[in-house]
C-alpha positions in Angstrom: 17.1 -8.7 7.9 17.3 -5.0 8.7 14.3 -2.7 9.5 15.0 -0.9 6.2 14.6 -4.1 4.2 11.4 -5.0 6.0 10.1 -1.4 5.3 10.9 -1.8 1.6 9.2 -5.2 1.4 6.1 -4.1 3.4 3.7 -2.9 0.7 0.1 -4.0 0.4 -1.9 -4.7 -2.7 -3.2 -1.1 -2.8 0.4 0.2 -3.0 0.6 2.0 0.3 3.1 1.5 3.1 4.1 3.2 6.2 5.6 6.7 5.7 4.3 7.1 2.2 3.1 10.6 1.4 -0.5 10.6 0.1 -3.1 13.1 -0.9 -6.9 12.9 -0.1 -9.1 12.6 -3.2 -12.2 13.4 -1.0 -12.7 15.1 2.3 -12.3 12.9 5.4 -13.0 13.3 9.2 -10.2 13.1 11.7 -10.4 11.0 14.9 -11.2 14.3 16.7 -14.1 15.0 14.4 -12.4 17.8 12.4 -12.9 17.9 8.6 -9.8 17.3 6.5 -10.5 18.7 3.0 -9.8 17.0 -0.3 -6.3 17.7 -1.7 -4.7 17.8 1.7 -1.3 15.8 1.9 -0.5 13.5 4.8 1.8 10.6 5.8 0.6 7.0 6.1 1.4 5.8 9.7 -0.6 2.5 9.6 -1.4 0.0 6.9 -3.4 -3.1 7.9 -3.6 -6.3 6.0 -7.1 -7.1 7.2 -8.7 -3.7 6.5 -9.1 -1.6 3.4 -8.2 1.5 5.5 -5.0 3.3 6.2 -4.2 5.6 9.2 -2.9 8.9 7.9 -1.4 11.8 9.9 -2.0 15.3 8.5 -0.2 18.5 9.5 -3.4 20.5 9.4 -5.5 20.5 11.5 -2.5 20.3 13.8 -1.4 16.6 14.0 -4.7 15.2 12.9 -5.0 11.4 12.5 -7.7 9.9 10.3 -8.6 6.4 9.3 -9.1 6.7 5.6 -10.3 4.2 3.0 -7.5 3.5 0.5 -9.9 4.3 -2.3 -9.8 8.0 -1.5 -6.0 8.2 -1.3 -3.4 8.6 -4.0 0.3 8.8 -3.8 1.6 12.3 -3.7 3.6 13.6 -6.6 5.6 16.9 -6.7 2.8 18.5 -8.7 0.1 17.3 -6.2 2.0 19.0 -3.3 2.0 22.5 -4.9 
């Protein structure tokens, strides 16, 4: 089984998987303590089966990582990224 197939199959019940582009519905705090405002887009870099949270990387603040509850994330759509 190729890595691509595993990626396509790896999707949790919340519908998020690694490398999905998501948008914050509420503000969140980065691992460095910086505030990431609602509406900011990021990339999922970690989805855990035993936790309701995802690790998301944001381009602003520069390279910020945040552990975010899946309940405050939504999949990005072209209109959400404008």
